[in-house]
C-alpha positions in Angstrom: -13.4 -10.9 -4.2 -16.7 -11.3 -2.3 -18.0 -11.3 1.4 -15.0 -10.5 3.8 -13.2 -7.8 1.8 -10.0 -8.8 4.2 -10.4 -12.8 3.1 -8.0 -13.8 0.5 -8.3 -17.5 -0.2 -7.6 -19.5 3.2 -6.1 -16.4 4.8 -7.7 -13.5 7.1 -5.6 -10.3 6.2 -4.7 -8.7 9.6 -2.8 -5.9 7.5 -6.3 -4.7 6.3 -7.8 -5.2 9.9 -5.3 -3.3 11.6 -2.0 -1.8 9.9 -0.6 -1.5 13.4 -0.3 -5.0 13.8 3.3 -6.4 13.7 3.5 -9.7 15.6 0.4 -12.4 15.8 -0.3 -15.9 16.3 -1.2 -18.3 13.3 -1.9 -21.6 11.8 0.0 -23.2 8.7 -2.8 -24.3 6.7 -1.0 -25.0 3.4 2.4 -25.4 2.2 3.2 -25.5 -1.8 6.8 -26.3 -2.5 7.1 -24.0 -5.5 5.0 -20.9 -4.1 5.4 -21.0 -0.5 3.5 -21.4 2.9 -0.3 -20.4 3.7 -1.5 -19.1 6.9 -4.9 -18.9 8.4 -4.2 -15.1 9.7 -1.4 -13.0 8.3 -0.3 -9.5 8.5 2.2 -9.5 5.9 1.0 -7.1 3.2 1.5 -9.3 -0.1 2.3 -6.3 -2.4 0.1 -4.3 -4.8 -0.9 -1.0 -6.1 3.1 0.4 -6.4 3.4 -1.0 -2.7 6.2 -4.0 -2.3 5.3 -7.0 -0.2 6.6 -7.1 3.7 9.1 -9.1 4.9 9.8 -10.8 8.3 9.8 -14.1 10.0 7.7 -17.1 11.2 8.7 -18.4 14.7 7.9 -22.0 15.5 9.4 -24.8 17.8 12.5 -22.8 18.3 13.1 -22.3 14.6 12.9 -19.2 12.4 12.0 -19.0 9.0 12.7 -15.6 7.2 10.0 -14.4 4.9 11.2 -12.4 2.0 8.1 -12.0 0.1 4.6 -13.1 -1.1 3.2 -14.9 -4.2 -0.6 -14.4 -5.2 -2.8 -16.7 -6.4 -6.0 -18.4 -5.1 -4.1 -18.2 -1.7 -1.3 -15.7 -0.2 1.9 -17.9 -0.4 4.4 -16.7 2.1 7.8 -16.9 0.3 10.6 -18.3 2.5 14.0 -17.6 2.4 16.4 -20.1 0.3 17.4 -22.9 2.6 15.4 -21.9 5.9 13.1 -24.6 7.1 9.4 -24.9 6.1 7.1 -25.5 8.9 4.4 -28.2 8.2 0.8 -28.0 7.6 -0.7 -27.7 11.0 2.2 -26.0 12.8 1.5 -23.0 15.3 3.8 -20.1 14.1 4.2 -16.7 15.5 4.6 -14.1 12.5 6.7 -10.9 13.3 6.8 -8.3 10.4 10.2 -6.1 9.7 8.8 -3.1 11.4 11.0 -0.6 10.2 10.2 -1.7 6.4 6.9 -1.6 6.8 6.4 1.7 8.8 8.7 3.4 5.9 6.5 1.9 3.5 3.1 3.0 5.3 4.8 6.7 5.5 5.9 6.8 2.2 2.4 5.4 0.7 0.2 8.1 2.9 2.5 10.5 1.5 2.0 9.8 -2.1 -1.7 9.7 -1.5 -1.3 13.3 -0.2 0.9 14.2 -3.2 -2.0 12.7 -5.6 -4.4 14.6 -3.6 -2.6 18.0 -4.1 -1.7 17.5 -7.8 -5.4 16.8 -8.6 -6.8 19.4 -6.6 -4.5 22.4 -7.6 -3.6 20.9 -11.3 -6.7 18.4 -12.2 -4.3 15.7 -13.2 -4.5 12.0 -12.6 -1.9 9.5 -11.8 -0.8 7.2 -15.0 1.6 5.3 -13.0 3.8 5.0 -9.8 6.0 2.9 -7.8 7.6 3.1 -4.2 10.3 1.6 -2.0 10.6 2.7 1.7 10.9 6.1 2.1 11.3 6.8 -1.9 8.9 6.6 -4.5 8.1 8.1 -8.3 4.6 9.2 -9.4 3.7 10.0 -12.9 0.7 12.3 -13.8 -0.9 13.2 -17.0 -0.2 16.9 -17.3 0.2 18.5 -20.4 1.3 21.9 -19.1 3.4 22.5 -16.0 4.3 26.2 -14.7 8.1 26.9 -14.2 7.8 26.6 -10.4 5.7 23.2 -10.6 8.0 21.1 -8.3 8.3 23.6 -5.6 4.6 24.8 -5.5 3.7 20.9 -5.2 6.2 20.2 -2.7 5.2 23.4 -0.5 1.4 22.6 -0.8 1.8 18.8 0.1 4.1 19.6 3.4 1.6 22.2 4.4 -1.1 19.3 4.2 1.2 17.0 6.2 1.5 19.5 8.9 -2.3 20.0 9.1 -2.4 16.9 10.7 -5.0 15.2 8.6 -6.7 12.0 9.7 -6.4 9.1 7.4 -9.2 6.4 8.1 -9.8 3.1 5.9 -13.5 1.8 5.1 -15.1 -0.8 3.2 -17.8 -0.1 0.9 -20.2 -2.2 -1.5 -18.8 -1.4 -5.1 -22.2 0.7 -6.3 -21.7 3.0 -3.1 -18.1 3.5 -3.6 -18.3 4.6 -7.0 -21.0 7.1 -6.1 -18.0 8.9 -4.5 -16.6 11.5 -7.1 -12.9 10.8 -8.1 -12.9 8.1 -6.4 -10.3 6.6 -9.0 -7.3 8.9 -9.2 -5.7 6.9 -11.8 -6.1 7.7 -15.7 -7.1 4.0 -16.1 -9.5 2.3 -13.6 -7.2 -0.6 -12.5 -9.9 -2.3 -9.9 -11.0 -5.5 -11.5 -14.6 -5.7 -12.5 -15.3 -8.9 -9.6 -14.4 -6.9 -6.7 -17.6 -6.3 -5.0 -16.1 -4.7 -1.9 -14.0 -1.7 -2.3 -11.7 -0.4 0.2 -11.5 3.4 0.5 -8.5 5.3 2.1 -9.7 9.1 3.1 -7.4 11.8 4.0 -10.0 14.0 5.8 -10.6 17.1 3.7 -8.2 16.3 0.8 -8.2 13.0 -0.7 -10.7 9.8 -0.9 -9.3 6.7 -2.9 -10.2 3.3 -3.6 -6.8 1.9 -2.5 -5.8 -1.6 -1.1 -2.5 -0.5 0.5 -1.2 0.1 4.4 -0.9 3.5 5.7 -0.5 5.7 8.7 -3.2 7.0 11.0 -2.6 10.9 10.2 -0.6 13.2 7.9 1.8 14.3 10.6 3.0 10.8 10.9 4.5 10.9 7.3 7.3 13.2 8.3 8.2 15.6 5.4 7.8 15.1 1.5 10.8 16.5 -0.7 10.3 16.5 -4.7 13.9 15.2 -5.8 13.1 15.9 -9.2 10.7 16.2 -12.0 11.1 14.5 -15.4 9.2 14.7 -18.7 8.7 11.5 -20.2 6.8 12.7 -23.4 3.5 14.8 -24.4 1.5 14.9 -21.1 3.6 12.4 -18.8 5.4 13.9 -15.8 7.3 12.0 -13.3 7.9 13.3 -10.0 10.4 11.6 -7.9 10.1 11.9 -4.2 11.8 11.0 -1.0 10.1 11.1 2.7 12.2 12.4 5.7 
């Protein structure tokens, strides 16, 4: 990706411009029978980094087409629900996200960034994997030794940071400038493709700065509360935390 970091193929990604966008006008610029619908502008988060894709609808000519996911390729292909009509190329549509799902995913994703920030700060551990659904998630850490009260200490520290109402901001930096930031990659393996020239940075003021492509709330207070439901040991140095957002 080069140039406009918020452009994927023919689609300008409104989700990266402003994560609060839920409805917008667009034009269909491509249709692939196998993959889906391409818009010139879209707020559908296509999935990635553990965050699943958005769902929603396209409204056109009195018709509703449900969108159940996204296929990434040279373009972002919105996947219509089986049996729903597909708008032809050139059609003006109104896009609308499932607001509850997106908002819950934003709260969850931001909560995970607070979690990784706290575990890195307090225990020096990097992330080895993770996945999320609305209001629930798992996060894996490279952590050889843990104190007996680790789960409780992490939950207490995370919720203290959430209550602090730290501002969450997003910026785009040239790759070289982004990698000059200490600990910008919080995963044990650098998953950032080498051809990415513009790096999207998510910053939780005073706590955590990471390269990240997902959607987030504007401040930690909007997350709610994070509960560490369970800690699992998956082998030497491999700890899995299962969390819930309430």
